[in-house]
Biopython code that builds the backbone (N, CA, C, O; Angstrom):
import numpy as np
from Bio.PDB.StructureBuilder import StructureBuilder

atoms = [
    (1, "MET", "N", (0.798, -1.010, -0.465)),
    (1, "MET", "CA", (0.285, -0.318, -0.511)),
    (1, "MET", "C", (0.926, 1.167, 0.238)),
    (1, "MET", "O", (1.383, 1.357, 1.365)),
    (2, "VAL", "N", (0.718, 2.127, -0.989)),
    (2, "VAL", "CA", (1.316, 3.501, -0.776)),
    (2, "VAL", "C", (0.591, 4.736, -0.003)),
    (2, "VAL", "O", (-0.495, 5.224, -0.314)),
    (3, "LYS", "N", (1.291, 5.067, 0.893)),
    (3, "LYS", "CA", (1.514, 6.703, 1.354)),
    (3, "LYS", "C", (1.267, 7.273, 0.777)),
    (3, "LYS", "O", (1.481, 7.172, -0.431)),
    (4, "ALA", "N", (0.545, 8.393, 1.456)),
    (4, "ALA", "CA", (0.847, 9.918, 0.884)),
    (4, "ALA", "C", (0.344, 11.046, 1.471)),
    (4, "ALA", "O", (-0.806, 11.056, 1.909)),
    (5, "ILE", "N", (1.113, 12.062, 1.538)),
    (5, "ILE", "CA", (0.482, 13.125, 2.524)),
    (5, "ILE", "C", (0.449, 14.416, 1.376)),
    (5, "ILE", "O", (1.230, 14.900, 0.557)),
    (6, "ILE", "N", (-0.753, 14.621, 1.780)),
    (6, "ILE", "CA", (-1.595, 15.477, 0.648)),
    (6, "ILE", "C", (-2.002, 16.791, 1.242)),
    (6, "ILE", "O", (-2.328, 16.740, 2.428)),
    (7, "GLU", "N", (-2.040, 17.769, 0.745)),
    (7, "GLU", "CA", (-3.172, 19.214, 1.201)),
    (7, "GLU", "C", (-4.448, 19.104, 0.861)),
    (7, "GLU", "O", (-4.630, 18.838, -0.327)),
    (8, "ILE", "N", (-5.481, 19.235, 1.588)),
    (8, "ILE", "CA", (-6.768, 19.488, 1.081)),
    (8, "ILE", "C", (-7.303, 20.973, 1.676)),
    (8, "ILE", "O", (-7.422, 21.469, 2.796)),
    (9, "PRO", "N", (-7.473, 21.258, 0.748)),
    (9, "PRO", "CA", (-8.438, 22.509, 1.019)),
    (9, "PRO", "C", (-9.356, 22.553, 2.214)),
    (9, "PRO", "O", (-9.926, 21.507, 2.524)),
    (10, "GLU", "N", (-9.581, 23.739, 2.980)),
    (10, "GLU", "CA", (-10.745, 23.615, 4.163)),
    (10, "GLU", "C", (-12.123, 22.845, 3.676)),
    (10, "GLU", "O", (-12.624, 21.803, 4.100)),
    (11, "ASN", "N", (-12.669, 23.988, 2.341)),
    (11, "ASN", "CA", (-13.981, 23.781, 2.470)),
    (11, "ASN", "C", (-13.911, 22.051, 1.790)),
    (11, "ASN", "O", (-14.908, 21.368, 2.025)),
    (12, "GLU", "N", (-12.777, 21.398, 0.989)),
    (12, "GLU", "CA", (-12.887, 19.927, 0.638)),
    (12, "GLU", "C", (-12.827, 19.254, 1.614)),
    (12, "GLU", "O", (-13.283, 18.112, 1.562)),
    (13, "ASN", "N", (-12.166, 19.818, 2.973)),
    (13, "ASN", "CA", (-11.841, 19.060, 3.670)),
    (13, "ASN", "C", (-13.332, 18.721, 5.076)),
    (13, "ASN", "O", (-13.458, 17.797, 5.880)),
    (14, "ARG", "N", (-14.151, 19.878, 4.821)),
    (14, "ARG", "CA", (-14.934, 19.806, 5.296)),
    (14, "ARG", "C", (-16.107, 18.525, 4.324)),
    (14, "ARG", "O", (-16.736, 17.659, 4.933)),
    (15, "ILE", "N", (-16.153, 18.647, 3.205)),
    (15, "ILE", "CA", (-17.079, 17.898, 2.638)),
    (15, "ILE", "C", (-16.451, 16.142, 2.613)),
    (15, "ILE", "O", (-17.120, 15.257, 2.080)),
    (16, "LEU", "N", (-15.347, 15.916, 3.150)),
    (16, "LEU", "CA", (-14.879, 15.206, 3.394)),
    (16, "LEU", "C", (-15.323, 14.189, 4.278)),
    (16, "LEU", "O", (-15.549, 12.979, 4.269)),
    (17, "THR", "N", (-15.379, 15.714, 5.478)),
    (17, "THR", "CA", (-15.881, 14.573, 7.092)),
    (17, "THR", "C", (-17.196, 14.718, 6.836)),
    (17, "THR", "O", (-17.889, 14.004, 7.560)),
    (18, "ILE", "N", (-17.769, 15.360, 6.094)),
    (18, "ILE", "CA", (-19.431, 15.412, 6.132)),
    (18, "ILE", "C", (-19.783, 14.284, 5.577)),
    (18, "ILE", "O", (-20.615, 13.577, 6.145)),
    (19, "LEU", "N", (-19.073, 13.804, 4.052)),
    (19, "LEU", "CA", (-19.132, 12.069, 4.076)),
    (19, "LEU", "C", (-18.489, 11.235, 4.599)),
    (19, "LEU", "O", (-18.416, 10.032, 4.349)),
    (20, "LYS", "N", (-17.792, 12.081, 5.651)),
    (20, "LYS", "CA", (-16.781, 10.675, 6.267)),
    (20, "LYS", "C", (-18.463, 9.641, 7.155)),
    (20, "LYS", "O", (-18.762, 8.447, 7.142)),
    (21, "GLY", "N", (-19.192, 10.955, 7.838)),
    (21, "GLY", "CA", (-20.304, 10.871, 8.557)),
    (21, "GLY", "C", (-21.476, 10.432, 8.667)),
    (21, "GLY", "O", (-22.182, 10.090, 9.616)),
    (22, "LYS", "N", (-21.659, 10.513, 6.965)),
    (22, "LYS", "CA", (-22.922, 10.339, 6.109)),
    (22, "LYS", "C", (-22.949, 8.648, 5.860)),
    (22, "LYS", "O", (-23.900, 7.868, 5.906)),
    (23, "HIS", "N", (-21.821, 8.465, 5.638)),
    (23, "HIS", "CA", (-21.372, 6.519, 5.181)),
    (23, "HIS", "C", (-21.375, 5.756, 5.856)),
    (23, "HIS", "O", (-21.775, 4.627, 5.574)),
    (24, "GLY", "N", (-20.730, 6.250, 7.496)),
    (24, "GLY", "CA", (-20.077, 5.626, 8.597)),
    (24, "GLY", "C", (-18.457, 4.930, 8.517)),
    (24, "GLY", "O", (-17.928, 3.971, 9.080)),
    (25, "PHE", "N", (-18.099, 5.713, 7.746)),
    (25, "PHE", "CA", (-16.394, 5.707, 7.425)),
    (25, "PHE", "C", (-15.293, 5.842, 8.390)),
    (25, "PHE", "O", (-15.216, 7.055, 8.583)),
    (26, "ARG", "N", (-14.516, 5.328, 9.008)),
    (26, "ARG", "CA", (-14.100, 5.396, 10.485)),
    (26, "ARG", "C", (-12.570, 6.653, 10.102)),
    (26, "ARG", "O", (-11.760, 7.085, 10.922)),
    (27, "ASN", "N", (-12.643, 6.955, 8.527)),
    (27, "ASN", "CA", (-11.122, 7.869, 8.725)),
    (27, "ASN", "C", (-12.028, 8.234, 7.566)),
    (27, "ASN", "O", (-13.096, 7.689, 7.289)),
    (28, "LYS", "N", (-11.111, 9.802, 6.577)),
    (28, "LYS", "CA", (-11.249, 10.389, 5.630)),
    (28, "LYS", "C", (-10.041, 9.583, 4.194)),
    (28, "LYS", "O", (-9.920, 9.899, 3.010)),
    (29, "GLU", "N", (-9.376, 8.536, 4.986)),
    (29, "GLU", "CA", (-8.785, 7.595, 3.909)),
    (29, "GLU", "C", (-9.756, 7.113, 3.344)),
    (29, "GLU", "O", (-10.002, 7.415, 2.176)),
    (30, "GLN", "N", (-10.744, 6.012, 4.248)),
    (30, "GLN", "CA", (-12.187, 5.827, 3.597)),
    (30, "GLN", "C", (-12.804, 6.321, 2.920)),
    (30, "GLN", "O", (-13.567, 5.571, 2.311)),
    (31, "VAL", "N", (-12.864, 7.293, 2.701)),
    (31, "VAL", "CA", (-13.523, 8.540, 1.855)),
    (31, "VAL", "C", (-13.167, 8.172, 1.050)),
    (31, "VAL", "O", (-13.712, 7.329, 0.336)),
    (32, "ILE", "N", (-11.882, 8.803, 0.857)),
    (32, "ILE", "CA", (-11.045, 8.863, -0.969)),
    (32, "ILE", "C", (-11.247, 7.823, -0.997)),
    (32, "ILE", "O", (-12.282, 7.696, -1.651)),
    (33, "ILE", "N", (-10.874, 6.824, -0.658)),
    (33, "ILE", "CA", (-10.954, 5.415, -1.313)),
    (33, "ILE", "C", (-12.093, 5.113, -1.906)),
    (33, "ILE", "O", (-11.942, 4.882, -3.106)),
    (34, "SER", "N", (-13.372, 5.013, -1.451)),
    (34, "SER", "CA", (-14.505, 4.910, -1.953)),
    (34, "SER", "C", (-14.821, 6.001, -3.056)),
    (34, "SER", "O", (-15.228, 5.471, -4.090)),
    (35, "LEU", "N", (-14.754, 7.220, -3.112)),
    (35, "LEU", "CA", (-14.575, 8.095, -4.508)),
    (35, "LEU", "C", (-13.706, 8.010, -4.876)),
    (35, "LEU", "O", (-13.647, 9.107, -5.432)),
    (36, "ILE", "N", (-12.074, 7.189, -5.250)),
    (36, "ILE", "CA", (-11.456, 6.429, -6.294)),
    (36, "ILE", "C", (-11.769, 5.847, -6.810)),
    (36, "ILE", "O", (-11.721, 5.868, -8.039)),
    (37, "LYS", "N", (-12.395, 4.784, -5.914)),
    (37, "LYS", "CA", (-13.535, 3.420, -6.303)),
    (37, "LYS", "C", (-14.661, 3.695, -7.648)),
    (37, "LYS", "O", (-14.789, 3.089, -8.712)),
    (38, "GLU", "N", (-15.535, 5.119, -6.961)),
    (38, "GLU", "CA", (-16.523, 4.983, -7.970)),
    (38, "GLU", "C", (-16.305, 5.715, -9.171)),
    (38, "GLU", "O", (-16.955, 5.541, -10.201)),
    (39, "ALA", "N", (-15.081, 6.800, -8.979)),
    (39, "ALA", "CA", (-14.570, 7.183, -10.394)),
    (39, "ALA", "C", (-14.077, 5.993, -11.656)),
    (39, "ALA", "O", (-14.203, 6.000, -12.881)),
    (40, "GLU", "N", (-13.438, 4.960, -10.636)),
    (40, "GLU", "CA", (-12.770, 4.035, -11.450)),
    (40, "GLU", "C", (-14.126, 3.546, -12.477)),
    (40, "GLU", "O", (-14.181, 3.436, -13.702)),
    (41, "GLN", "N", (-15.247, 3.296, -11.330)),
    (41, "GLN", "CA", (-16.323, 2.326, -12.204)),
    (41, "GLN", "C", (-16.573, 3.665, -13.826)),
    (41, "GLN", "O", (-16.443, 3.488, -15.038)),
    (42, "ASN", "N", (-16.766, 4.280, -13.417)),
    (42, "ASN", "CA", (-16.774, 5.499, -14.426)),
    (42, "ASN", "C", (-16.316, 5.508, -15.944)),
    (42, "ASN", "O", (-16.838, 5.798, -17.020)),
    (43, "LEU", "N", (-14.702, 4.904, -15.367)),
    (43, "LEU", "CA", (-13.421, 4.721, -16.701)),
    (43, "LEU", "C", (-14.169, 3.852, -17.376)),
    (43, "LEU", "O", (-13.977, 4.073, -18.571)),
    (44, "GLU", "N", (-15.010, 2.878, -17.214)),
    (44, "GLU", "CA", (-14.726, 1.647, -18.308)),
    (44, "GLU", "C", (-15.447, 2.602, -19.239)),
    (44, "GLU", "O", (-15.988, 3.690, -19.041)),
    (45, "PRO", "N", (-15.308, 1.959, -20.159)),
    (45, "PRO", "CA", (-16.216, 2.593, -21.635)),
    (45, "PRO", "C", (-17.681, 1.641, -21.926)),
    (45, "PRO", "O", (-17.766, 0.418, -22.042)),
    (46, "GLU", "N", (-18.850, 2.758, -21.998)),
    (46, "GLU", "CA", (-20.172, 2.788, -22.246)),
    (46, "GLU", "C", (-20.075, 2.068, -24.072)),
    (46, "GLU", "O", (-19.510, 2.606, -25.024)),
    (47, "ILE", "N", (-20.756, 0.862, -24.067)),
    (47, "ILE", "CA", (-21.024, 0.760, -25.308)),
    (47, "ILE", "C", (-22.216, 1.550, -26.015)),
    (47, "ILE", "O", (-23.411, 1.605, -25.724)),
    (48, "ARG", "N", (-21.257, 2.326, -27.363)),
    (48, "ARG", "CA", (-22.545, 2.918, -28.119)),
    (48, "ARG", "C", (-23.693, 2.116, -28.373)),
    (48, "ARG", "O", (-23.605, 0.888, -28.383)),
    (49, "PRO", "N", (-25.085, 2.898, -28.643)),
    (49, "PRO", "CA", (-26.272, 2.162, -28.600)),
    (49, "PRO", "C", (-25.908, 1.885, -30.291)),
    (49, "PRO", "O", (-26.497, 0.861, -30.636)),
    (50, "GLU", "N", (-25.058, 2.538, -31.523)),
    (50, "GLU", "CA", (-24.842, 2.355, -32.652)),
    (50, "GLU", "C", (-24.295, 0.961, -32.504)),
    (50, "GLU", "O", (-25.084, 0.030, -32.672)),
    (51, "TYR", "N", (-22.963, 0.689, -32.192)),
    (51, "TYR", "CA", (-22.507, -0.390, -31.754)),
    (51, "TYR", "C", (-23.156, -1.400, -31.703)),
    (51, "TYR", "O", (-22.954, -2.314, -32.503)),
    (52, "LEU", "N", (-24.087, -1.466, -30.747)),
    (52, "LEU", "CA", (-25.158, -2.841, -29.711)),
    (52, "LEU", "C", (-25.798, -3.154, -31.284)),
    (52, "LEU", "O", (-25.935, -4.306, -31.697)),
    (53, "LYS", "N", (-26.082, -2.216, -31.906)),
    (53, "LYS", "CA", (-27.279, -2.540, -33.216)),
    (53, "LYS", "C", (-26.047, -3.459, -33.929)),
    (53, "LYS", "O", (-26.205, -4.667, -34.104)),
    (54, "LYS", "N", (-25.323, -3.051, -34.157)),
    (54, "LYS", "CA", (-24.306, -3.691, -35.565)),
    (54, "LYS", "C", (-24.016, -4.816, -34.666)),
    (54, "LYS", "O", (-24.369, -5.912, -35.102)),
    (55, "LEU", "N", (-23.520, -4.803, -33.646)),
    (55, "LEU", "CA", (-23.381, -6.708, -33.042)),
    (55, "LEU", "C", (-25.027, -7.308, -32.961)),
    (55, "LEU", "O", (-25.130, -8.451, -33.405)),
    (56, "MET", "N", (-25.867, -6.901, -32.630)),
    (56, "MET", "CA", (-27.244, -7.295, -32.813)),
    (56, "MET", "C", (-27.284, -7.893, -34.245)),
    (56, "MET", "O", (-27.832, -8.993, -34.172)),
    (57, "LYS", "N", (-27.007, -7.670, -35.213)),
    (57, "LYS", "CA", (-27.134, -7.621, -36.728)),
    (57, "LYS", "C", (-26.278, -8.554, -37.075)),
    (57, "LYS", "O", (-26.594, -9.361, -37.950)),
    (58, "ILE", "N", (-24.848, -8.617, -36.352)),
    (58, "ILE", "CA", (-24.006, -9.523, -36.551)),
    (58, "ILE", "C", (-24.240, -11.189, -35.626)),
    (58, "ILE", "O", (-23.654, -12.219, -35.960)),
    (59, "ASP", "N", (-25.092, -11.097, -34.607)),
    (59, "ASP", "CA", (-25.495, -12.035, -34.055)),
    (59, "ASP", "C", (-26.744, -12.834, -34.738)),
    (59, "ASP", "O", (-26.948, -14.035, -34.563)),
    (60, "LYS", "N", (-27.294, -12.243, -35.292)),
    (60, "LYS", "CA", (-28.317, -12.707, -36.564)),
    (60, "LYS", "C", (-27.909, -13.152, -37.835)),
    (60, "LYS", "O", (-28.775, -13.663, -38.545)),
    (61, "GLN", "N", (-27.002, -13.078, -38.171)),
    (61, "GLN", "CA", (-26.651, -13.521, -39.574)),
    (61, "GLN", "C", (-26.090, -15.195, -39.148)),
    (61, "GLN", "O", (-25.646, -15.498, -38.041)),
    (62, "LYS", "N", (-26.210, -15.936, -40.066)),
    (62, "LYS", "CA", (-26.434, -17.103, -40.629)),
    (62, "LYS", "C", (-24.858, -17.056, -41.064)),
    (62, "LYS", "O", (-24.253, -16.131, -41.607)),
    (63, "GLY", "N", (-24.281, -18.612, -40.571)),
    (63, "GLY", "CA", (-22.887, -18.398, -41.427)),
    (63, "GLY", "C", (-22.991, -19.447, -42.572)),
    (63, "GLY", "O", (-24.068, -19.951, -42.890)),
    (64, "ILE", "N", (-21.896, -19.722, -43.127)),
    (64, "ILE", "CA", (-21.685, -20.520, -44.698)),
    (64, "ILE", "C", (-21.149, -22.112, -43.527)),
    (64, "ILE", "O", (-20.298, -22.032, -42.641)),
    (65, "PRO", "N", (-22.037, -23.565, -43.940)),
    (65, "PRO", "CA", (-21.530, -24.644, -43.333)),
    (65, "PRO", "C", (-20.406, -25.124, -44.418)),
    (65, "PRO", "O", (-20.503, -24.888, -45.623)),
    (66, "PHE", "N", (-19.633, -25.632, -43.984)),
    (66, "PHE", "CA", (-18.442, -26.254, -44.072)),
    (66, "PHE", "C", (-17.449, -27.514, -43.565)),
    (66, "PHE", "O", (-17.015, -27.588, -42.415)),
    (67, "LYS", "N", (-17.208, -28.346, -44.468)),
    (67, "LYS", "CA", (-17.071, -29.800, -43.420)),
    (67, "LYS", "C", (-15.174, -29.431, -43.372)),
    (67, "LYS", "O", (-14.569, -29.921, -42.418)),
    (68, "ASN", "N", (-14.540, -28.775, -44.178)),
    (68, "ASN", "CA", (-12.782, -28.706, -44.255)),
    (68, "ASN", "C", (-12.600, -27.233, -44.934)),
    (68, "ASN", "O", (-13.386, -26.460, -45.482)),
    (69, "ILE", "N", (-11.099, -27.195, -44.626)),
    (69, "ILE", "CA", (-10.875, -25.575, -45.432)),
    (69, "ILE", "C", (-11.248, -25.390, -46.707)),
    (69, "ILE", "O", (-11.821, -24.449, -47.258)),
    (70, "GLU", "N", (-10.820, -26.480, -47.120)),
    (70, "GLU", "CA", (-10.744, -26.976, -48.944)),
    (70, "GLU", "C", (-12.444, -26.194, -49.018)),
    (70, "GLU", "O", (-12.587, -25.025, -49.376)),
    (71, "GLU", "N", (-13.326, -26.873, -48.711)),
    (71, "GLU", "CA", (-14.773, -26.724, -49.158)),
    (71, "GLU", "C", (-15.173, -25.379, -48.872)),
    (71, "GLU", "O", (-16.130, -24.881, -49.466)),
    (72, "LEU", "N", (-14.296, -24.537, -47.718)),
    (72, "LEU", "CA", (-14.734, -23.029, -47.282)),
    (72, "LEU", "C", (-14.367, -22.183, -48.697)),
    (72, "LEU", "O", (-15.084, -21.366, -49.276)),
    (73, "ARG", "N", (-12.631, -22.778, -49.167)),
    (73, "ARG", "CA", (-12.471, -22.138, -50.180)),
    (73, "ARG", "C", (-13.118, -21.876, -50.978)),
    (73, "ARG", "O", (-13.527, -20.746, -51.243)),
    (74, "ARG", "N", (-13.473, -23.408, -51.829)),
    (74, "ARG", "CA", (-14.284, -23.420, -53.138)),
    (74, "ARG", "C", (-15.778, -22.602, -52.605)),
    (74, "ARG", "O", (-16.143, -21.694, -53.352)),
    (75, "LEU", "N", (-16.543, -22.844, -51.514)),
    (75, "LEU", "CA", (-17.788, -22.371, -51.565)),
    (75, "LEU", "C", (-17.803, -20.556, -51.301)),
    (75, "LEU", "O", (-18.927, -20.061, -51.214)),
    (76, "THR", "N", (-16.632, -19.637, -51.182)),
    (76, "THR", "CA", (-15.974, -18.481, -51.495)),
    (76, "THR", "C", (-15.531, -17.758, -52.381)),
    (76, "THR", "O", (-15.392, -16.561, -52.632)),
    (77, "GLY", "N", (-15.218, -19.314, -53.064)),
    (77, "GLY", "CA", (-14.053, -18.309, -54.247)),
    (77, "GLY", "C", (-12.830, -18.019, -54.199)),
    (77, "GLY", "O", (-12.562, -17.039, -54.894)),
    (78, "GLU", "N", (-11.688, -18.615, -53.484)),
    (78, "GLU", "CA", (-11.099, -18.153, -53.009)),
    (78, "GLU", "C", (-9.866, -19.440, -53.456)),
    (78, "GLU", "O", (-8.708, -19.354, -53.047)),
]
sb = StructureBuilder()
sb.init_structure("model")
sb.init_model(0)
sb.init_chain("A")
sb.init_seg("    ")
for serial, (resi, resn, name, xyz) in enumerate(atoms, 1):
    if name == "N":
        sb.init_residue(resn, " ", resi, " ")
    sb.init_atom(name, np.array(xyz, "f"), 0.0, 1.0, " ", f" {name:<3s}", serial, name[0])
structure = sb.get_structure()
C-alpha cells in the first residue's frame, strides 16, 4: 500500500468530513478510497448504441456450413 501526504483545502476537507459521517467511514482515508473506486467505475467505456445494434445484426447472421478448409475456399471463391 502506498502512503501519501496531501494538502486539502478547507472546504474540501469539510466535504470529506460530511461524507465520512454520512457513510459511516472511520476516517477520511476510507472516504477518499470510496470516491476513487466510484470514479474507477465511470472510467470503463460504455458501448455506443449504434455499436450494440451492429453487434445484434452480426449475431443474427447465418454462417456458411463447411466440412473443411478446402470446401470453405470453394464456397467463397478463394
